[in-house]
Structures are given as C-alpha cells and as structure tokens.
N, C-alpha and C positions, 0 to 999 in steps of 0.2 A: 722597334724591339729591335735589337740589333742580334743577329745568327750568330755571328761569330766576335767573340770579344776576347783580347788577349788578358793574362791574367795580370795585376799592378807590378810585378816585380820585372814580366818583358815588358809593360810599357815602358819603365825606367828605363829600360836598355834602350828600349827604340828612341826616345827623348835622347838620351844619351849622344847615341847615334846620329840622330839631325844637329846636333850641336858639333859635332868633329866637322865642320864646314866641308875640308878637305876631300875626306872621305865620303860625306854626303852629295857634293856637286859632282864627285868623278861617277857617283852611280847614277846620279840624275841625266850625269853625259852619257854612262854606257848605256842604260834603258834606253835611250832617245835616239841611240845610234840603232840598238836590236830592232829597235819598234821600226824604224826607218826601213832598217834592212830587209826585213819583210815585204817591203815594198816597194823593192829594188828597181825590179823591172821598169818601173814609173820615173826611175830617176837617168836611169843607165841603161840603154837599151837603144839595137837600132831599127825597132819596130815602133811606130809612130802609137801616141798615145790616143791622138783624135783623128780622123779623114774626112773631112765636110767634101762631098764627092758628086752634083749632079742633086744636092740639096738632100740628101740624106748622109744619115753619119754614121760612121763607121769605128770599131775601137778594137785594133788590131795587137794592143800591146798581150793581153790576154786570151785570146782566140786562134782559129786555127787559121794558116795564112791565108793571105789573098792573093790572086794572082796580077799579074801585072796587067792582064786583059782587062781585071774589074776594074780599073781606074784611066781605059783609053788606052792602056799601051799594047804594044804590039809584040808581048814575050809572055808565055806560058806560067814561066817560074814564079816563084816569090819575088814582089815591087819590093824595090830600092826606095824606100819611102824617102832618103835622103835627096834623092835625084828626082820623086815626085814631088815633094814638097819646092823645090827648086823650078820643076815643070809649070808648076800651078802659079807660083812667084812671077816667072817671065812673062806667063799668057794674062796676068792680071783678069781674072775670073773672079767669081764667086767662090771657084773651090779652094781648101786651103788646107794644111795637113801642121800639125800642135806635137812637135817631138819633146823627147824628154832631155833634161838638160845637159846629159850627155849621149851625143846621139850615135853610141856605138855601142855593138856587144864584147862580153870580153873573151870571145872566142872567136874575135873577127878580125882579118886582116886587111888593114888599111893601109895601103900603100901608094903614098903619093907618086914614086919614079917608078912603079913597077916592081920595085926590088925591096926585098922584104930586109930592113934592116930601123935599128934604132932613131928614131925621129925628136929632137928637143920638145921641151912644151910649146904648146902654139896655139891660142886664145882664137886666133880665127878661125883654126880648125877643130875646135871644143876639141881638141886633145891638150887639158890643159896642165897635165904631168907626161906628155908628150905618149910617144909610142916603145916597146920593147922588142927583143931582136926580132922579133917577127912580126911587125909592128901592129901588134895589138896596144889598146889603148890602157896606158899604166894606169887610170883612175879605177876604169871599170874592173881592172884584174884586182885591185887592191880592194877594192869595195865591196865583192863577190866573196875577193879569198878571206876576208877580216869576215864576214859573215859566215863563210863554210865552218872558220876556225872557231868564233863564238859557238853555235850548234856543235861544233864536234867538240869541243869541252864541256859543253852542257849536256850532252849524251852522256861525255867520259865519266864527268863528276855523278851523271844520277847513279850509272851503273857499277863505279866504283862504292859508291854509300850504300847499292843496295844489298851489294855481297859484302863486301865488307862491317855494314853493321851488322847483317843478319847472321854470320859467321863470330865476328865479335861478341858480339851478346850472347849468342849459345855460350861460347866458352868461358865466359865469365858468371854465367848465370848456373850453368850447370856443374861447371869446373870437373876435379875428380880426371878419371882416367880421360874422359874426352876432351876435356880442354890438353892434358896431355900431350896425346896424342896427336890434335888438330896440332898444337903448337909445333910438332916436330915435321909433321906435314908441312906445315906453312916455311917453314925452313929449309927444306930441300926443295920445296917450289920459288923460292927468292931464290935462289943460289942458279936458277936456269939465266944464263946472258940474255938477257930481252932482244938486243939489235941483231944476234947473230937468230934469232928465232922469225923477227919480222923479214930478215937476206933471206930463209928461207921457205919461207911461205910464201913470200912474193914474187919466189923464182918459180914456184907451182902453178901456180895461178894461173888458169887459161886466160888465151886474149876476149877469148870470148864473154867475160864476163862484164857486165854491164857497171859504167861506175858509182855507182849508187850499191851496186853489190861488191865492189872493190873496196870502196871507203868504209863499210859496216864489217867486211872480214878485219879490215886496220884497227878500225875501233874496238870489237871482241879481239884481238891481238891486244892492244894497249891493255885493254880492262882485265884480261888475264893473268899480264904481269906487273898489276898497279894496285890492285886493292889489300895486299896482302900488308901494307904498312897502317892502314883502318884499321885493319881487326885487333892490333896491339893498344890501340887509344879506345877503340870501345870495349874491350875484354877488362885493359882495367876500371876503366869508369863504372860498368857494371859490377867488377867484385864490391868496388866503393859504395854503390845504393843498395846492394844486395844486401847488406848488415846494417841498412837501415832501419831506424822501427816501422816507419810505413811498410816498408815489405812484408815485416814480420807479423805488423796485424792485417795485412790481405792475406796472406797466408794462414792464419788464423780464421779469418771468417770462409775459408773455402775459394779465395781466388783463383782461377788456373793460370798456368805459368804463361799465356799465353798475354792473357790480361795484366797480367804482373809487369812484364816485360813491355808490353805496349802503353798501358794505360798510367805505367807508374814511375820505371825504370826510364825507358826513351826519352818521357818529358824532361827529367831531371838531367838530362845527357845531352840537353839540346843546345848549351854553351859549346860544348865542344863541337861539336856537330857545326853549327853556323861558322865557327871559328875558322873551321877549315878549307870550308868550302872555297873561297875566293883562291886560297891556296893550292887549291887544288885544278883550280881552274889555268892559274898560272903556269903548273907544272906542263898540265895536257898543251895549250899554246905553244909552250916554248919546246914541246916533244914533236908533235906535227910538224912543226917549223924545221926543227932540225932534219928530222927525216925527209921531209921535200928538200932542205939542201942538197942530202947525201944520195937523193931519187930513191927513197925508199919509203913515201908518204904518199899523198893523193894522187892518183892515176894521173898522169896528162889526157885531153889539157886543163885538167881543173885547174880554176883560178886559184894560186895560195902564195903567202908570202914567202915559203922558203923557196919556192921556184924561181921569184921573182930575187929575191938576194943572190942567190945563184947565178941567174943571169946579170947579174951587176957587179958582183964578184969578177964575172969573167970579161966585165966590158968596164972596170973602171975608171979607164983613163979615155973610151973614146964614147962613151955613155954615161956621165956618174948622176944622171938625174934619174936612173932607175934603183942604182942602191940608196937614193939619198931618198926616195920617194918610199921604199920598203921598210928600210931601217928605222927610219921616223914613225912609220905608221905601227913597227912593232914595238917600238919604245914608248908611244902613246897608250897604246893599247893596254903592255903591260903593267906601265906605271899607274895608270885609271884602276886595274883590277888588283894592282898593290895597295893603293892607299884604299880603297874599299875594302881586304882586308886587315887591313889597320885600322883601320876605325872601328870595324865589327870584333876585331881582338881588345879591343880599349875599351867600349862602350859594354860586352858581353861577359868581362873581368869581376867576377865575384866580387873583388875586395873593393868594388866602387860602391857597391850598394851592401856594406858589411860593414857591422859597431862591433867592434870590439871591448867587452867589457873586464 
C-alpha cells in the first residue's frame, strides 16, 4: 500500500515533464551535483580520506585534526597529508594515504614558488583549473562556491515562498480592507532600494560575526526585499479559486478558514507555485553572484562565483583561466536551472490537459 500517491492530473504532468528530455536530464544532472556536493569534502579536501599507519586506519576527513606526531613526524600541528603520502611512498612501507581527487582545500594557499600569484592549469600538481590570485585551487573554489550558491538559493526560495504565499493567500482570501491596506504597505516596501540596504547593513555588521552569521544576515536581507512579487501571484490565484463551487461547499459544511486555504485552495494553485520555483532559484543565484562581484555578498574567504569573476576580470590578460572557469560554471548552472524551469512550465500548463468543447 502506498503511503503517498499523486492524483491522476499530477501524474500526467510528471509524465509530461519526463518527456521533455532537455529539462528532465538537466534536473537529473543538477540533482546529481547537489547530492555529490553534500559529500564534497570527500572529493576536494586537503585532508586524507584514509590513512593506514602501523596497521591502524584513520579517517581524517570528517574527524578532528591529527598532529604530525600521530604519524611519526616531528611537529605538533596538523599533518600535511600530501607530504605524508609522499613520505610513505618514499619509505616503501606498508603505510599508505588515500587522498581526494583534488587534494587541496578551497581556502588553502599553495604557492609553489613562494609567491601568491595565479598559476595555469597543471594536472601534475592536481590543479586541474589552475589557481587564483592568492594561489588557491580554482576547481575547489568553484565546487564549493556552486554548492553554497545552490543551498543559498534553495533557502532563499523556501523563505520567499513561505512569506509570499502566506501573505498573498491571506490578501486574496479575506479581501476587503485587509487586502487594500496590505497592498499599499507592500507597494511602499517595494520602493525601498535593495542594493542600498545591503550596503548599509553590511557596513555596520561587526567583523566579530562568524561567516555563518553573516551569510544568514545576507539571506535575511535578500528575502525581506524579494518576497513581495510572490504575493501578487498568490493573491490573484486565491481570488480565482475562492469563488469556485468546491470552496462554497466547504464553507457550507462548516470548514474553517485554515482548512479551506490549506486543503482546498493551495493544492489547486500548485501549478503556479511550482512553475516559479526554478526562476526564483535563477534570480537568487544571479543576485548573490552580482553582490559577490561588487563586494557586498558572501564574506571572504567564502568560495563564491562572483568573487572568482571579479578576480578574473582584474586578471583577464595575465590569467584568463580564472574568468573562463568562473563564467563557464555560472553559464552551465543557470542554463540547467532555466531548462528545468521551462520544462516545468510546459508540463504544468493546464492547456496541455484540457479538452475544450
């Protein structure tokens, strides 16, 4: 027995989505990357995946750091696992180290010449896309920057939908004075310049705040100035559904306002909600990238696409691989999300499954 089953209409829409190969495969690619990114430290990290030393196995990736003395070295700080792997290989002992595909942290400076400067791609050093202006691995910065951008965009979308859907449904369902007053307040709020508010907020945030706290503040500011557009769509859809016969029947049998909204109206405006999701993600990724490019986005040294784009434009002639990598990643990411959005919009189009008589 299935615990959860879609209604036939929704099943038709999902089958239609799978038939649109461009959007469906884009969805699979994006979801695969998102799942892999959750375990990104196993792919890109300067900590070893497994260390075999004196017959004992260690798993440093997600554990506390190990001092050099734990593996027979003469220093008390955290071991350099790349050097440890070379040492074990030279000794030709039974000890061994398994490193990630890219054995560098996105925050690690690896200046082979002792000077922080961009270096071109070099597979022999495992810098597959080269290094940036401070000798940090570009592939690692792009991977984790994309992960942060996607998670940030998903959090942004969820927050915008939560506020916009709640306010829009209330406006459309209750109408009257509440609707008019709320509309005027939203119009006033929408006229506040978003970029200036971001600049003001980030100029007064103390440096003592953690990176996570600063990211949360940025997300909150973006949500506060982005939820208003969703209210208009939800208000219109709720007005349309409120006059349907099934809502009148629910009122007659004594259903509460909460039940009418959540059990009857919201499921019937699902197409509108789902259709706008990918495009909300695109706008969030574009906004956070633009803010990072201007220096008002994610706090340094957080990996970000916008920060790499800024570096790339400043070193366009001397290190073109930086801007090529960052711009290419951004184009691919936005293209995949856009393809998904177009497929969802087409598959959830009610005209696809309506017979006119």
